[in-house]
C-alpha positions in Angstrom: 17.0 -8.8 -14.1 17.3 -5.0 -14.1 15.6 -2.8 -16.8 17.0 0.6 -17.5 14.7 3.3 -18.7 15.8 6.8 -19.9 13.2 9.5 -19.4 14.1 13.1 -20.4 17.8 12.5 -19.7 17.2 10.8 -16.3 18.1 7.2 -16.1 16.0 5.1 -13.8 16.1 1.4 -13.1 13.1 -0.8 -12.2 13.2 -4.4 -11.1 11.7 -6.7 -13.8 9.9 -8.6 -11.0 6.6 -6.7 -11.3 4.8 -9.8 -9.9 6.2 -8.7 -6.5 4.1 -5.5 -6.6 0.4 -5.2 -6.0 -2.2 -2.5 -6.5 -4.7 -1.3 -3.9 -7.4 1.1 -5.2 -9.6 3.1 -2.8 -12.6 5.0 -4.1 -15.5 6.9 -2.5 -19.1 7.4 -3.5 -18.2 10.7 -5.2 -16.1 8.9 -7.7 -12.7 10.0 -6.3 -10.2 7.2 -6.3 -6.5 6.6 -6.0 -4.3 3.5 -6.5 -1.4 2.6 -4.2 1.3 0.1 -5.0 3.1 -2.1 -2.5 5.3 -5.2 -2.4 8.9 -6.3 -2.1 12.1 -6.0 -4.2 15.6 -7.2 -3.7 16.9 -3.7 -4.4 14.6 -1.9 -1.8 15.9 -0.4 1.4 14.1 0.7 4.6 14.2 4.4 3.3 12.6 6.0 0.3 13.7 4.3 -2.9 13.1 6.8 -5.6 14.4 4.4 -8.2 11.6 2.0 -7.3 9.0 4.9 -7.4 8.9 5.6 -3.6 9.0 9.2 -2.7 7.7 11.4 0.2 4.4 13.1 -0.3 2.8 16.2 1.2 1.2 16.2 4.6 -2.2 14.6 5.1 -5.0 16.7 3.6 -7.5 18.5 5.8 -10.7 16.5 7.0 -13.3 16.3 4.3 -10.6 15.9 1.5 -10.0 12.5 -0.1 -6.6 11.2 0.9 -5.0 7.8 0.9 -1.4 6.9 1.7 1.0 4.3 3.2 2.3 5.4 6.6 5.7 4.5 7.9 6.1 1.4 9.9 6.5 1.9 13.7 10.2 1.8 14.4 11.2 2.6 10.8 10.4 6.2 10.3 11.4 7.9 7.0 12.1 11.6 6.7 9.8 13.4 6.0 7.3 11.0 7.6 4.1 12.0 5.9 3.9 8.7 4.0 4.0 7.6 0.4 1.9 6.3 -2.4 4.3 3.4 -3.1 5.7 1.2 -0.4 8.4 -1.3 -1.4 10.1 -3.4 1.3 13.4 -5.2 1.0 13.3 -8.8 0.0 15.4 -10.4 2.7 13.8 -13.9 3.0 11.1 -15.9 1.4 9.7 -16.4 4.9 9.4 -12.7 5.8 6.2 -11.1 7.0 5.6 -7.5 6.0 3.0 -5.1 7.5 1.8 -2.2 5.3 -0.2 0.6 7.1 -2.7 2.3 5.0 -4.3 5.6 6.1 -7.4 7.0 4.3 -10.1 9.6 4.6 -13.1 10.2 2.3 -14.2 13.4 0.9 -17.1 14.9 2.8 -20.3 12.7 2.8 -18.8 10.2 0.5 -18.9 6.9 2.5 -18.8 4.0 2.0 -15.3 3.6 0.7 -14.5 0.7 -1.6 -11.2 -1.1 -1.6 -10.1 -3.2 -4.6 -6.9 -5.2 -5.1 -5.1 -7.4 -7.6 -5.5 -11.1 -7.4 -3.1 -12.4 -4.7 -0.9 -14.8 -6.7 1.5 -17.5 -5.5 4.3 -15.5 -7.2 3.6 -12.6 -4.8 3.3 -14.3 -1.4 2.0 -17.2 0.5 -1.1 -15.3 1.8 -2.2 -11.8 2.6 -4.9 -10.3 4.9 -6.3 -6.9 5.8 -6.8 -6.1 9.5 -8.9 -3.2 10.6 -10.6 -2.4 13.9 -14.3 -1.8 14.6 -14.6 -0.6 18.2 -12.6 -3.2 20.2 -12.7 -6.0 17.6 -10.1 -6.6 15.0 -11.7 -7.7 11.7 -9.6 -9.9 9.2 -10.2 -10.0 5.5 -8.6 -12.8 3.5 -7.3 -11.0 0.4 -6.8 -14.4 -1.4 -10.5 -15.2 -1.1 -12.0 -11.9 -2.1 -10.8 -8.9 -4.2 -12.9 -6.1 -2.8 -14.2 -4.8 0.5 -16.4 -1.9 1.6 -15.9 0.3 4.6 -19.1 1.8 5.9 -17.9 3.0 9.3 -16.5 6.6 9.1 -14.6 6.1 12.3 -12.3 3.6 10.5 -9.4 5.6 9.0 -6.6 3.0 8.7 -5.9 -0.6 8.2 -3.0 -3.0 8.0 -2.1 -5.3 5.2 -0.1 -8.3 6.4 1.8 -10.1 3.7 3.1 -13.6 4.6 6.0 -14.9 2.7 7.8 -13.1 -0.2 8.5 -14.7 -3.5 
């Protein structure tokens, strides 16, 4: 089902399948926070889908400035390639696996960072994990079993969200 919305003379369409999208909120100890949205939609493409809310954003902020964004997937660059706040992937198969790359930095002296996400529902996917690297180890976080995580290590500036199965 497609929903049409007219805003100031601009017609935009949004998929009525909001259950395919998820929020990820990152906050630092100074109270700065931002929420990213990600998921799948049958109308999405591999480029920026402005009708689904995806749009390019300015280059990464200087160090010491709070910043969070999705980066482009390796092998699927979008122009400009500075990332986006919303990342919607094409729904091609209910067995697909999608990897979302999140890059973040805290404002000066504001660690730890706290990540919170919506409950992972069966209408969204089969399962979802976060992977991040501490030194040489890759640490998995099962997003179905918990809804928050804290990053204390300032050397960690990115993570991957792996979404298994699309519904």
